[in-house]
C-alpha positions in Angstrom: 75.8 -14.9 1.9 77.7 -11.3 2.6 76.7 -9.2 5.2 75.6 -6.7 3.6 73.3 -8.3 1.8 70.9 -9.1 5.4 71.2 -5.4 5.7 71.1 -3.2 2.3 67.8 -1.5 0.9 69.3 -2.1 -2.9 72.2 -4.2 -4.4 74.0 -4.4 -8.0 76.3 -5.6 -9.4 77.7 -4.0 -11.7 80.3 -4.7 -13.9 83.6 -2.1 -13.8 85.2 -1.0 -11.1 82.6 1.8 -8.9 85.6 4.0 -7.0 82.9 6.2 -5.8 79.3 7.5 -5.3 76.8 10.5 -4.3 73.4 10.9 -3.7 71.4 13.2 -5.0 68.9 12.0 -3.0 66.7 10.6 -6.2 69.3 9.1 -7.3 73.2 6.9 -7.2 76.4 9.1 -9.3 78.8 6.5 -9.4 82.4 6.6 -11.1 82.7 3.1 -13.0 86.5 3.3 -14.0 86.0 6.1 -16.8 82.3 6.4 -17.0 79.7 9.0 -14.4 76.7 6.6 -14.2 73.3 7.7 -12.9 71.9 4.5 -11.1 68.3 3.6 -9.4 67.1 2.0 -6.6 64.2 0.3 -9.4 66.5 -0.3 -12.6 68.9 -3.1 -13.0 71.2 -1.3 -15.2 72.3 2.7 -15.4 70.0 5.8 -16.3 72.7 7.6 -17.9 75.8 7.6 -19.1 78.6 9.4 -19.8 82.5 9.3 -20.4 84.7 10.8 -18.0 88.5 10.4 -19.5 90.7 9.6 -15.9 87.9 10.3 -13.5 89.4 11.0 -10.6 87.7 11.6 -6.8 83.7 12.1 -5.5 81.1 13.3 -7.8 79.7 16.2 -6.3 75.7 16.9 -6.5 75.9 20.6 -6.7 74.1 23.8 -7.9 71.7 20.9 -10.2 74.2 19.6 -11.4 76.7 16.7 -10.6 80.4 17.1 -10.9 83.1 14.9 -11.8 86.8 15.4 -11.8 89.1 14.0 -14.5 92.7 13.9 -15.0 92.6 14.4 -18.3 94.3 17.5 -20.0 
């Protein structure tokens, strides 16, 4: 069993490839390929998902919103 499974409060096996994560102290926001996903510790599937073409970088939680960069035009 990986070490993270011994020390993590919650773990998830997520399809795709999560690049970066940010927290708003209630939820986790992640970029997963061309999607921005909202996660909760209580569920095993995303609560919300938005397409972000060519998502790049870490999502930013600020000013009551979540910001995600896109490399698309």
